Structure formats: C-alpha cells, structure tokens
C-alpha positions in Angstrom: -32.3 -23.7 20.6 -35.9 -22.6 21.1 -37.8 -20.6 18.5 -38.1 -17.6 20.8 -34.3 -17.1 20.8 -32.9 -14.5 18.4 -30.5 -15.8 15.8 -26.8 -14.7 16.1 -25.7 -11.4 14.8 -22.8 -11.1 12.4 -19.6 -12.3 14.2 -21.5 -14.3 16.9 -21.8 -18.0 17.4 -24.1 -20.0 19.6 -22.8 -21.7 22.7 -24.6 -23.7 25.3 -24.5 -22.4 28.8 -24.6 -24.6 31.9 -28.4 -24.6 31.9 -28.5 -26.0 28.4 -29.8 -22.7 26.9 -28.1 -20.9 24.0 -25.8 -18.0 24.8 -24.4 -15.8 22.0 -20.7 -15.0 22.2 -18.5 -12.8 20.1 -16.1 -14.5 17.8 -12.7 -12.8 17.4 -12.7 -10.8 14.2 -10.8 -12.5 11.4 -7.3 -11.3 11.3 -4.3 -12.3 9.4 -2.2 -14.3 11.9 -2.8 -11.9 14.7 -3.3 -13.0 18.3 -6.1 -11.8 20.5 -3.6 -9.5 22.3 -2.6 -8.0 18.9 -6.2 -7.5 18.0 -6.8 -5.7 21.3 -3.7 -3.6 20.7 -5.0 -2.6 17.3 -8.3 -1.6 18.9 -6.5 0.6 21.4 -4.4 2.2 18.7 -7.6 3.0 16.7 -8.8 5.0 19.7 -5.5 6.8 20.1 -4.5 7.6 16.6 -1.8 10.3 15.9 -2.7 13.6 14.2 -1.2 12.4 10.8 -3.1 9.2 11.0 -6.4 11.0 11.8 -5.9 13.5 8.9 -5.1 10.6 6.5 -8.0 8.6 7.8 -10.4 11.4 7.0 -9.2 11.5 3.4 -9.1 7.7 2.9 -12.6 7.3 4.4 -13.9 8.5 1.0 -12.4 5.4 -0.7 -10.2 7.3 -3.2 -10.1 5.4 -6.5 -12.3 2.8 -4.9 -9.7 1.7 -2.4 -11.0 0.4 0.9 -8.5 0.8 3.6 -8.7 -0.5 7.2 -7.0 1.5 9.9 -4.8 0.0 12.6 -5.0 -3.5 11.1 -3.5 -6.5 13.1 -1.4 -8.7 10.8 1.1 -11.5 11.7 2.0 -10.1 15.1 2.2 -6.5 14.0 -0.3 -3.6 13.7 -0.2 -1.7 10.4 -1.5 1.9 10.3 -3.6 1.3 7.2 -4.2 -1.9 5.2 -5.8 -2.4 1.8 -6.6 -6.1 1.9 -7.7 -6.2 -1.8 -4.2 -5.2 -2.9 -2.3 -6.8 0.0 -0.9 -3.3 0.8 0.1 -2.0 4.2 0.6 1.7 4.7 2.8 2.9 7.6 2.9 6.5 8.8 6.4 6.9 10.3 7.0 9.6 12.9 10.4 10.8 14.0 10.7 7.9 16.4 11.2 5.5 13.5 14.6 7.1 12.9 15.9 6.6 16.5 17.8 3.8 18.3 17.2 0.3 16.9 13.9 1.3 15.3 15.2 1.4 11.7 16.5 -2.2 12.0 13.3 -3.3 13.7 11.3 -1.7 10.8 13.4 -3.4 8.2 12.9 -6.8 10.0 9.2 -6.2 10.2 9.0 -5.2 6.5 11.0 -8.3 5.5 8.6 -10.6 7.5 5.5 -9.0 6.0 6.9 -9.1 2.5 7.7 -12.8 2.9 4.0 -13.2 3.8 3.0 -11.5 0.5 2.3 -8.0 1.7 3.4 -4.8 -0.1 4.5 -2.0 2.2 4.5 1.8 1.6 6.0 4.0 4.3 5.2 7.7 4.4 6.7 10.1 6.9 4.3 11.8 9.3 5.9 15.2 8.3 4.9 14.6 4.7 1.3 13.8 5.7 1.2 17.0 7.9 2.6 19.0 5.0 0.2 17.8 2.3 -2.4 15.2 3.1 -3.7 15.2 -0.5 -0.2 14.4 -1.8 0.0 11.5 0.7 -3.3 10.1 -0.5 -2.2 10.5 -4.1 1.0 8.5 -3.4 -1.0 5.7 -1.6 -3.5 5.5 -4.6 -0.6 5.5 -7.1 1.3 2.8 -5.3 -1.9 0.7 -4.8 -2.6 1.0 -8.5 0.6 -0.7 -9.3 -0.9 -3.9 -7.8 -3.7 -5.9 -9.3 -6.7 -6.4 -7.0 -6.8 -10.0 -5.6 -10.5 -10.4 -6.6 -12.4 -8.7 -9.4 -15.0 -6.2 -8.4 -18.7 -6.9 -8.9 -20.7 -10.0 -8.7 -19.0 -13.4 -9.1 -19.4 -15.1 -12.5 -22.5 -17.2 -13.0 -22.3 -20.9 -13.5 -20.8 -21.7 -16.9 -19.4 -18.1 -17.4 -15.8 -17.6 -18.2 -14.1 -15.9 -15.1 -11.4 -14.3 -17.2 -14.0 -12.1 -19.0 -12.8 -13.2 -22.5 -15.5 -13.3 -25.2 -15.8 -16.6 -27.1 
C-alpha cells in the first residue's frame, strides 16, 4: 500500500484489486454463529421494529443499571429482539402470534438450542410492554442482575496484579 492511501476504518480490511492497488472492503460484523443472511435479516428487523420493541428500545437506550443491550441481534441462526452480551441474556418480546399454531413449540425448541449454547432467555409479552414499559425494563434489569457479568467493568488488571481483586 502506498502512503497516500487512507488506513482502514473500523470493520474494514485491505484487499488487493486487479490493478494491485488496495481496496477497502467491509468485514461482516462479528456475530455469534450467524450467517450473512441472518445478519441481513437482523438489519431489516431493526428498521421495521414493532411498537413494543420501539418503546422498550427507547427506555433501554439509557443503559439502565449499566446494562448495554443490542437490538435485533443475530445469534446461532436466530434473531433475538434484545441481547445483553455481557450477561449472555436474550430478551424476546412476544406478540400474540407466539401463541398460535406451532409457534409455541418452535419457541421452545429455539430456547432449548440457545440455552444449550449458554444463553439465558427472558420472554416478555408485547401486551405487558404496552401496558407498562417501565415495569418491563425493571423486569429485564432484575433478571439480568441475577447473572454475573462475563467480564469485570473497568480497565484490565496491570501486569502482576491479582485479577480477583483480593488484597494480599
């Protein structure tokens, strides 16, 4: 690469084009076992969120209790409505369609597959979110608090420091 070329931005890698020059291309965002098609589906669902999802998203955007939640997160062939990666928690907002046909069995199978991969799942009905968004947020925060974060907050320990935080 010549010195006049800009370095790659976050999520880009350099690739040589046919002329031998560098060409930046987007790398697929890191997902948890999701295909490119699932990632594209998640992007589409982010643009077309339901009213309960939009209302909940507005409240969760403020990071209640320090929780960072991603919306419409592609994971293992599925798309979860909200995901807290730090707690391995998936939140599903279930509308009335989840009670029809073979959907309850499909949801049970999906939950079993995701639990087997180490995820925790909290299902909240869309009616409950519409009735009281604050209560839905409180239940998500309360459920998330029952799981220890995967990584401690703050800077990593310095060389020679005890990671457990115990005093010697």
